[in-house]
N, C-alpha and C positions, 0 to 999 in steps of 0.2 A: 251734619255733623259740625260741635263744634270745633275751632281752630285752637291751639294750645301753644304757647309759647313760654319757655324757661331755659335759663343754663346750668347745661347737664354736662358736668365734670371740666367747667370752662367753657363749653361751646355752645350758641345759640342753638336752640331745637326748637322748629316750630313744624306741629303735624296735625293734622286732624283727626279728633280722637272721640268715640263714643262715648257721651257724659258717664255714664254708670262704669266705665273703666277705673280697675285701682292703680295707685301709682307704680306698685309692684309689677303688676301685667304690663303697661306701657313702657315700663324701663325695658322686663324681659323680651314682649312680644313686638313691640313695636321699635326699639331701638336695638334689641340684641345684645342687650348689657344684662349676661345672665348670671355674673356674680352676686347678684343678689337672687337671694332663694326664698321657696315658699316652700316652708315646712309643717305648718300646720294647719292656715285658711281658717284660725281663732283668732290669732295675733298673741298668743301666749309664748310663741316662742324664740322669738326675736332674729330668727336667721335674715330677716327683709328691713334690716334698720337697714335706715342709709340717713344722710344729713340733708336737713331741709333750711333752706336759711342758717346753719350753722349749729342747729340743734338734731340729735338723733330722733328719726321717727319711723315705728313700724310701717312699712310702707303698703301691707298689705291693710292698713285701716284708713286709708285716703285713698281720695279719689285723686285721678291724676287732674283733674281740672281744677281740684284746690290748691294747685302748685303751681298754678298759671303765675307765670313772672318772677318764680322762686330761684333761686340758685338752690341747685339739688348735686351733692357730690354721693355718687356710689364707691364701693372698693376698687374698681376700676379707676376711680381716680384719684386716689390717695398717693401712689406711687408716682413720681417725678420721672419718667421715663424709663428707663432701665432700673435705677433708685428706689428701691421700696419702702414706703414711709417707715419711721423709725417702729412705729406700732408693729406692722407686717414682719417686718426683719427680727424683732424680737419674739413676736409669734412662733416664725421657724426657728430662731437659735436655742428659745429655751420648751420647745416640743410644745407649743399652746394648741397644737391641734392633733388630731387622727384623723379622722375621716374626710374632716374638711366641712362639712356641711354647713354648719353653723357658725363657722370661722369669719366668713365675713360680715355677720351680724355682731361678734363677739368685737372683732376690731370696730369695727365702726361705732358701737356704745360707746366701747373704749377709750377712744380719740374724744367722745364726746366727753368722758367724764374728765379727761386729764386737761381739755379745755376749761375745765368749771375747777376742779381741782387738782392742781399739778403735780402735787405730793401726797397722795391718798394712802391711809393705811390700810391693811389686809381686809379690813371688817367693810371699809370704807369700799372697797373693791367689789367685795363680795356682794354689800347693798346695793350697788349699781348693777351689777349684773343679775339682778333677782329676774328680770324680763326676759335674759338668754339662755334659751334651757340647750345643753350640751349633754348628749347619750354616752360619750365616751369618753373622757377624759377625766372626771371627777375634779375638773376645776383647779386643782392645784399648782399646773403647769400654767397654765391660763393666767393664773394670779400672777405668778412669776414673772411671766411674759409683761404683763403690765407694768407692776414694779419696775421692770427693765428700762423698759419703754419712757415709765416715766422719768426714771435718771437720764436715762439718755436725751430726752427733749428737756430737761432742766440745764442742760450744758449750752 
């Protein structure tokens, strides 16, 4: 079994891992980082989005060994102690979630969007989120939350 080393949420991690383990499985089963969800097993829902070297990735489409040496951030790594990341706070404040299952992936995708485009239009937000499915909210409050976070993060 190969040994795998990477930085996860700012901490160096080295673990033995089966070569066919998906990154999402590694995070959830080996590291107990269960904020990253598995929603579809077909890479269509986006519930498993994490950041690998600063870019959003569906962790169900990547083998853990492919992340060797990478910097991985999960939803658990966004907050600074007890202080939520502005995107997390905006989702809470603007009711951008209902059941919460898709929320970690939505938040991670939205953070990546704002790294690429700090002032996106509603259309750009909706297009960026095409790979993230929410079955509860209708997306209206998700878009409002992302717009609010964008405004806050530009300050």
